[in-house]
N, C-alpha and C positions, 0 to 999 in steps of 0.2 A: 373791242379793245384786245390787243395781243395778249398772249399768255406769259406764264413763267414756268420754268422747272426748278424744283428745290431738291438738291441733293443732300440728304440728311434731315430727317423729319422729326428729330426729337424736340427739345423745348424751344430753342431759338428758331428751329425749322418751322415749328408750329406758330411761333410768333410771326414769322415772315408770311406764312400761308394765310393767317387771318388778316393781317394788314392788307394784303393784296386782294383777297377775296372780298373783303368789305368794300374794296373800290371797284368791284365788278371785274376783276381780272382772273381768268382761268388759271388754275393752279395745279400743276402736275407734280407729285412726289415720287422721287426715287430714293431708295435706301437699301442697305445691306440686311437691315433687321426689321422686324415689325415695329415700324416707328409710329409715334403718337399722331403725327399730322395725317396719316392715312384715315384716321377716324373723324377728321374734322368734316364739317359740312361744307367747307370751302375747298375741300380736295375733289378736283374734277376727275382725277385718275391716280392710281398707285400701281407701281412696278417695283419689283425686287431687282436690284443691280448687283453685278459681281463686286467682290470686295475691291476697295480702291487700289490695292497693291497688285491685283491681278492684270495679267497681260490682256484680259478681255474687257477690262474697264472702258478703255477709250473706244474700241470698236463697238462696245455695246452702246455708248452714247451717240455714235455716229448712226448707228442702226436704228435706234430708238427714235431720233429725230427724223430720219428719212421715212420711217414707217408711220409716224403719227402726226407730223406737222408740215404744213405747206410753206411755212416761213420761220425764220429763226426766232426763238423764244428767249427771253431773259433767263440767265442761268444764275441761281443763287447756291452757294457753298457754305457749309458750317463746319468743315473739318480741314485742318491745315494739310494733311496728307493729300485729301482730294484736291485742294487748290494747288498743291505742288505739281500733281499729275496734270491737271488742267493748264497750269503755267507752262509746262514743258511742251504741251501740244496746242498752245493757244491758237497759233495761226491756223491749223488744221480744223479745230473745233469752232472756230469763229465763222466758218461757212454755215454751221448749223445752229449756233447759239449766239445771243448777244451777251458778251462777256466783259465785265468791268475789272475782274481781278489782274493783277500785274502779270508781266511776263516772267519768264524764268530767272533772268538776271535780277530783277528787282525783288521777286519772290524770295531768292536765295539770300539776298542782303537782308530781308526782314526776318526770314525763318531761321537761318543760321545765325545764332545769338553772338557768336564772336565777330562776324562780319558787321552785324549791326551795331555793336559796341564800338568797334574801331571807327565806323562811320560816325557815330555820334560823338566820340572822343575828338575826332578830326574837326568837327564842327563846334567844339567847346560847349557842348550841350550838358546840363547838370545830370551826372551819374553818381551812383555809389562808388566808392574806391574799388577798383577792379584789378585783378591779375589774370591776364589772358592766357600766359603760357605757363603757370605754375603746375607742375606735375610731380614735384617733390616738396615736402614741407620746407627743405632747406633753400628752396628757390626764391622764398619771399624774404625780402630784407626787413621789412617793417610789419610786425604782427599787430593786428588790432582785433583780437578775439571779442565775441564769437564771429565765425566766418560762415559763409554759405558756399557749398560746392554745387554748381549748376552744370547743365549739359549744353553743349553747343547745339546739338539736336535735342530739343527738349521733349520731343515725343519718344525718342529712342531711349533717353535717360529715364524717363518715367516708366517705360515698359520694362526696363532691366532692374530698376531700383524700387519701384512703386512709390516713388516720392518725386514732387517737383523740385525740391532742392535738400540737400543734406546739411545740417547744422552741426558744426564742430566748435568745441569751446576752449581747446588748447592744441598746442602743437602735436602732442602725442595722439589725440583723437584724430587730427588732421592727416597724420602719417598713416594711421591705421586705415581710414577712410580712403585714402589715396591708393593703397596697396589692394584693398578690395575691389576698387574700381578699375585698377589695372589687371586684376584677374579676370574681370568681366570685359576686357578689351575697351575700356572706356577712358583710360588715362590720357589719351590724346584728344579726347572729345569733350573736355571739361574746362571751366574756368572758375575763378573764386571771387567772391564779393564780400565787402563788409557787410554785416548783418544789421540793418536798420531796425529800430524797435517797432515791429509790426503789432505787438500786442497793445501798445498804447495808441498807435496811429494806423487805422485801416487803409488798405490799398485804394486809391482812388483812380477812376478811369475817365481820361478825357477822350471823348469820342467825336468824330466828324464825318460829314460827307464832304469830300473835295473834288474840284476839278482842276487839274494841272497844278496842284499845290496850293490852290486857293480855297479857303474854307468857306463853304456855302451855309452850312448849318452845323451846330455843335451842341453837345450836351455832356454833362459830367455827372457821374455817379460814384457812390461809395459802397464797397463791399463790406456791408455792416457785420454779417454773421457768415462764416464759412466753416466747412467741416471736411477733412480735419484742420485745426488751426495751429499754426499758420499754413499758407500755401495750399488751401484746400478748394473745394467747389462752393460757389455762392449759394447759400440758403435763403439769405435775407439781404436786400440791397436797397439803396434809396437815392433819389434824385437830389443833387446839392449844387450850390454855387461856390465856385473857387477860382476866382478870376486870375489868379497868380499862375494857373496851369496853361492860360491860353497863349502866352508869348512863347515859351519853349516849344510848344506844340506847333504853333504856327511857323516857327523857324524850321523845325524838322520837316514838316509837310512841304513847305516850299523848296527846301533843299532836295527833296525826294522827287518833287513835281508829281505828287501822289494824286491818283484819281481813284475814288471809290470811298467805301465806308471803312474806318479804321478805329481801333482802340488803342490808346497809349496809357500805360499804366505807370503811376506815379506812387512815391512812398515819401513821407516827411522824414527828413534828417534834422534832429533837434540840435545837433552840434553846430550844423550850418545855418539853421533856421530857414531851410530851403526845401522844396520838393524836388526829389531826384527821379529821373526816368528809370524805369526798370526794363521794359520791353514794348514793342508795338506789334499789334496782330493786324494783318491785312484782310479782316473779315468781321463779321458780326460776333456777338458774344452771348453767353448763356442767358443773361438778363436784358436781352434787347427789348423785351416788352415794357420795361421801366421807362425806357427813352420814348417809346411810341405813346404810351399813356400820358407821359409828361408833356407831349406836343410835338415830338420830333420823330417824323415818320420815315426813318431810314429807308426801309424797303421800297416805299413808294417813290422816294427820291431817285433811287438806283434805276427803277423800272422806267419812270418818266424821262430820266436823262438818256437812258440807252435807246428808247423808242422816239426821241426827239419830240417829247411833248412839253408844253409849257408847265413851268413849275415855280411856285413861290416857296422860297425856303424860309424856315422858321428862324428867327433871330432871338426869340425869348422862349423859355419853357417853365413849366411849372416845378417848383422844387418840393422837397419832402413828400414825394409820392414814394411809396414802399412797394418794392417787388418782393413776392414771397413764394417760395415753394412749399406748399402747405403741408404735405405729409412730412417732408424733411424737417420742416420748422417745429412741427408738433413733437416729432421724435427727439430733436436735439435741443430744443430751447430749454427744457428742464435741466438737462446736463451742463449747458452753458451757464444757466443761472447758478447752479451748484458750485461750478468751478470759477464764478465770478468773472467769467469772460463776456457776460451779459448781464444787464441791470433790469430791475423792476421798471424804471423809469423808461428805458428803451422799449420794454414790452408794452407799456402803456402808450407810447407814442405809435407803434405799429398798430394797435387796436383803434386808435382814434383818427388815424390819418387816411388819406386816399391810398387805395391799393391797386397794384398791377400784379395779377396772379400769373404764375409760371404756367400753369396749365388750365386751371379753372376758369370757365367763362359760362355765365348763366345762359348765353344765347348759342353756345357751342358745347354742350355738356359731355358728348361721348367721349373725347380725349381724356378727360378727367376721370370718368367712369372707368375706362379701360386701364388707365394708369392705376387707379385704386385697386382693381381687381388683379392686377399683374405687377404690384409694386417691386417684388424682389427681381424680376425680370428686367424692369426699366431702370432700376437702380444700378444694375450692373452694366447697362449700356448708355449711361450718360455720356 
């Protein structure tokens, strides 16, 4: 069976490697760092690649494929910046890899948050109240604090502010925050949204594998515990059923004629008694393993589709499967309990339910052992 190249071998890269490796597919890992997936027994080879922003990244991918493979291999990516580079050079790279990720035009629509929100608004999809061009507090005619300040380029916004979103509680805080962002040259790269009550309602992810906008298989998960809270990295998540997310997701994916794996994030709006779309990611997500253990094997769907192999798509999946990043959970659960962001009953549910571990695997222990030995290093490279 033909192989696969995974660029980015941290937690969801490891999940992809294990999924494909168990199916007998040769897996080759490329990463800028000492990634976890290189230690997996399913890793056939590992090479360090240039930084995704380097001018050498694309030439390296071409040279790597020419040197090592006699036919194109399936390409998996777990980083938005890397996907953007591959999208920009998709035509050239498609001679050497089987690529499911969108071209540059569609990638920009999804990655640039203002473009995506304009598109979603034009299709009358459910969104939080949004101001796309508010660069001064006086630009907003109707205030409904608290508000969130977000970046059009979310990666750049995070790099400069170290947060995914800035929360402001009144007009004065908003004006101060906008002045700081202007000093960082981000004033034209932001938008504002109403702040939905994330403390009472966790972020939900509708995920799917699609071909030309038609959903072949889907799965829904809940980010149960994140750090920092809110707008942090998942530490605990679970598979759930929430049928009302299907219809808006289906409309969006059909309008995009989308092909591939995606994640659409939703948050509940109690004022409207409806779920609102926050964003869409054209890739797998950190807790991908939860979907796989629940019965939806997204990496195998992609590989089989690109290699024209017969595939039966799962229409049902197991709910109440908990995904857990063990060390992070052990370190943060007591704090969350003390801050009442987490409850004893939730802790009991985790202990008694089926689990999908972020890294731990009894049949593939080395990644977990290496992660445990080098915990500070890997925490800094999530």
